[in-house]
C-alpha positions as a Markdown table, in Angstrom:
| # | Residue | x | y | z |
|---|---|---|---|---|
| 1 | Met | -50.7 | -2.1 | 18.1 |
| 2 | Glu | -48.5 | -2.2 | 14.9 |
| 3 | Trp | -47.7 | -6.0 | 13.8 |
| 4 | Phe | -46.3 | -7.3 | 10.4 |
| 5 | Glu | -49.6 | -7.0 | 8.5 |
| 6 | Asp | -49.8 | -3.7 | 9.5 |
| 7 | Met | -46.2 | -2.5 | 7.9 |
| 8 | Glu | -46.8 | -1.8 | 4.4 |
| 9 | Thr | -43.5 | -1.3 | 1.9 |
| 10 | Gly | -43.2 | 2.0 | 0.8 |
| 11 | Thr | -44.6 | 3.6 | 3.5 |
| 12 | Val | -42.9 | 6.7 | 5.0 |
| 13 | Lys | -42.8 | 7.6 | 9.3 |
| 14 | Ser | -41.6 | 10.5 | 10.7 |
| 15 | Phe | -40.8 | 10.3 | 14.8 |
| 16 | Gly | -39.2 | 11.0 | 17.7 |
| 17 | Ser | -37.7 | 14.6 | 18.5 |
| 18 | Tyr | -34.1 | 14.2 | 20.6 |
| 19 | Pro | -32.4 | 17.2 | 21.8 |
| 20 | Val | -28.6 | 16.9 | 21.6 |
| 21 | Thr | -26.9 | 18.1 | 24.6 |
| 22 | Arg | -23.2 | 19.4 | 25.2 |
| 23 | Glu | -23.1 | 17.5 | 28.0 |
| 24 | Glu | -24.7 | 14.4 | 26.5 |
| 25 | Val | -21.8 | 14.6 | 24.1 |
| 26 | Leu | -19.0 | 14.3 | 25.9 |
| 27 | Asp | -20.8 | 11.9 | 28.7 |
| 28 | Phe | -20.9 | 9.4 | 25.3 |
| 29 | Ala | -17.4 | 10.6 | 24.1 |
| 30 | Arg | -15.6 | 9.5 | 27.7 |
| 31 | Lys | -17.3 | 6.7 | 27.8 |
| 32 | Tyr | -17.2 | 4.7 | 24.1 |
| 33 | Asp | -15.2 | 7.4 | 21.6 |
| 34 | Pro | -12.7 | 9.6 | 23.2 |
| 35 | Gln | -11.7 | 11.1 | 20.2 |
| 36 | Pro | -10.2 | 14.8 | 20.6 |
| 37 | Phe | -12.9 | 16.3 | 18.4 |
| 38 | His | -15.5 | 14.7 | 20.6 |
| 39 | Leu | -14.3 | 16.1 | 23.8 |
| 40 | Asp | -12.2 | 19.2 | 23.5 |
| 41 | Asp | -13.3 | 22.5 | 21.9 |
| 42 | Glu | -9.6 | 23.3 | 21.1 |
| 43 | Ala | -9.1 | 20.1 | 19.7 |
| 44 | Ala | -12.1 | 20.0 | 17.6 |
| 45 | Ala | -11.7 | 23.5 | 16.0 |
| 46 | Gln | -8.8 | 22.3 | 14.3 |
| 47 | Thr | -10.6 | 19.9 | 12.4 |
| 48 | His | -13.0 | 20.0 | 9.6 |
| 49 | Phe | -16.0 | 19.9 | 12.4 |
| 50 | Arg | -14.7 | 23.3 | 12.9 |
| 51 | Arg | -16.8 | 22.5 | 16.6 |
| 52 | Leu | -16.9 | 19.8 | 19.6 |
| 53 | Ala | -19.2 | 16.9 | 17.2 |
| 54 | Ala | -20.7 | 14.1 | 18.6 |
| 55 | Ser | -19.6 | 10.5 | 17.7 |
| 56 | Gly | -21.7 | 9.0 | 15.2 |
| 57 | Trp | -21.7 | 6.0 | 17.3 |
| 58 | His | -23.6 | 8.4 | 19.8 |
| 59 | Thr | -25.7 | 9.4 | 16.9 |
| 60 | Cys | -26.3 | 6.4 | 16.4 |
| 61 | Ala | -27.6 | 5.6 | 19.9 |
| 62 | Met | -29.8 | 8.9 | 20.2 |
| 63 | Thr | -31.9 | 7.3 | 16.8 |
| 64 | Met | -32.3 | 3.9 | 18.7 |
| 65 | Ala | -33.5 | 6.1 | 21.8 |
| 66 | Met | -36.0 | 7.8 | 19.5 |
| 67 | Ile | -36.8 | 4.2 | 17.7 |
| 68 | Val | -37.7 | 2.6 | 21.0 |
| 69 | Arg | -39.7 | 5.0 | 22.3 |
| 70 | Tyr | -42.0 | 5.3 | 19.0 |
| 71 | Gln | -42.1 | 1.1 | 19.6 |
| 72 | Asp | -43.2 | 2.2 | 23.0 |
| 73 | Glu | -45.8 | 4.4 | 21.9 |
| 74 | Cys | -47.0 | 2.6 | 19.2 |
| 75 | Gly | -47.3 | -0.8 | 20.4 |
| 76 | His | -45.2 | -2.1 | 17.8 |
| 77 | Gln | -44.4 | -5.7 | 18.3 |
| 78 | Gly | -40.8 | -6.1 | 17.6 |
| 79 | Leu | -39.0 | -9.0 | 18.3 |
| 80 | Gly | -35.1 | -7.8 | 17.6 |
| 81 | Ser | -32.7 | -7.0 | 14.8 |
| 82 | Pro | -30.5 | -9.7 | 13.0 |
| 83 | Gly | -28.4 | -6.1 | 12.0 |
| 84 | Ile | -28.0 | -3.4 | 9.5 |
| 85 | Asp | -26.6 | -2.7 | 6.2 |
| 86 | Glu | -25.5 | 0.5 | 4.5 |
| 87 | Leu | -24.5 | 2.7 | 7.6 |
| 88 | Arg | -23.6 | 6.1 | 7.0 |
| 89 | Phe | -22.6 | 8.7 | 8.9 |
| 90 | Leu | -24.0 | 11.6 | 6.5 |
| 91 | Lys | -23.1 | 15.1 | 8.6 |
| 92 | Pro | -22.3 | 15.8 | 11.6 |
| 93 | Val | -23.8 | 16.4 | 14.9 |
| 94 | Tyr | -23.4 | 19.1 | 17.7 |
| 95 | Pro | -24.6 | 20.1 | 20.6 |
| 96 | Gly | -27.5 | 22.5 | 19.9 |
| 97 | Asp | -29.3 | 20.1 | 17.6 |
| 98 | Thr | -32.5 | 18.4 | 17.8 |
| 99 | Leu | -32.8 | 15.8 | 15.6 |
| 100 | Thr | -35.7 | 13.7 | 14.4 |
| 101 | Cys | -36.6 | 10.0 | 11.6 |
| 102 | Glu | -38.1 | 9.1 | 9.6 |
| 103 | Arg | -38.3 | 4.7 | 8.5 |
| 104 | Glu | -39.3 | 3.5 | 5.3 |
| 105 | Val | -40.6 | -0.1 | 4.8 |
| 106 | Leu | -38.4 | -1.2 | 1.4 |
| 107 | Glu | -39.5 | -4.9 | 2.1 |
| 108 | Lys | -41.0 | -7.6 | 3.7 |
| 109 | Arg | -42.3 | -11.8 | 4.0 |
| 110 | Val | -43.1 | -13.8 | 6.5 |
| 111 | Ser | -40.2 | -16.3 | 7.8 |
| 112 | Ala | -40.5 | -19.4 | 6.3 |
| 113 | Ser | -39.2 | -21.2 | 9.9 |
| 114 | Lys | -40.5 | -19.0 | 12.6 |
| 115 | Pro | -43.9 | -19.3 | 12.9 |
| 116 | Gly | -46.1 | -15.9 | 14.2 |
| 117 | Met | -42.4 | -14.0 | 12.9 |
| 118 | Gly | -42.3 | -11.6 | 10.0 |
| 119 | Ile | -39.0 | -10.3 | 8.8 |
| 120 | Phe | -39.1 | -6.7 | 6.9 |
| 121 | Arg | -36.2 | -4.2 | 6.5 |
| 122 | Thr | -36.5 | -0.4 | 6.5 |
| 123 | Arg | -34.3 | 2.6 | 5.7 |
| 124 | Val | -33.7 | 4.7 | 8.7 |
| 125 | Arg | -32.6 | 8.3 | 8.6 |
| 126 | Thr | -31.7 | 10.6 | 11.3 |
| 127 | Leu | -32.4 | 14.3 | 10.4 |
| 128 | Asn | -31.7 | 17.8 | 12.3 |
| 129 | Gln | -33.6 | 20.5 | 13.2 |
| 130 | His | -33.0 | 22.1 | 9.1 |
| 131 | Gly | -34.6 | 18.8 | 7.7 |
| 132 | Glu | -31.1 | 17.3 | 6.6 |
| 133 | Pro | -30.1 | 13.6 | 6.8 |
| 134 | Val | -26.9 | 13.5 | 9.0 |
| 135 | Leu | -27.3 | 9.5 | 9.4 |
| 136 | Ser | -28.9 | 6.7 | 7.4 |
| 137 | Tyr | -28.6 | 2.6 | 7.7 |
| 138 | Val | -31.1 | -0.3 | 6.3 |
| 139 | Ala | -32.7 | -2.2 | 9.5 |
| 140 | Asn | -33.3 | -6.0 | 9.4 |
| 141 | Ala | -36.1 | -6.6 | 11.8 |
| 142 | Phe | -37.8 | -8.9 | 13.1 |
| 143 | Val | -42.1 | -8.1 | 14.3 |
| 144 | Arg | -44.8 | -10.2 | 15.6 |
| 145 | Thr | -47.4 | -11.8 | 13.3 |
| 146 | Arg | -50.6 | -10.9 | 14.2 |
| 147 | Pro | -52.5 | -13.8 | 15.9 |
| 148 | Asp | -55.3 | -15.5 | 14.4 |
């Protein structure tokens, strides 16, 4: 189990593996971000992407999938999030890439108004198979404190 008390400021954890498929890139784009460079090889070739690229929002969704899987595996006692800050799409993500995540705990505090709850900020980075950051953001999240 991972409780508030187990999360140490400065700690970096690496986790996850997400293979990016062409089919998923196209499906996501058709549903949520139907821009030509996410849907069509020829259109994408005419842009700075040079080839079909995943939507940044799809990269966020793939990152979230890895985070939830990691939290399930380690028994993280998460209670949701009021939001994120500093979202950056750093490099394109392409079909054939394999993504991983890093989470660095930046700060934490016990909630003054909600007993049994801690609040923490983490820097989340998503990396491609070359170790290059493709996405980053700062997450604000709630987590249970260890019961007495």
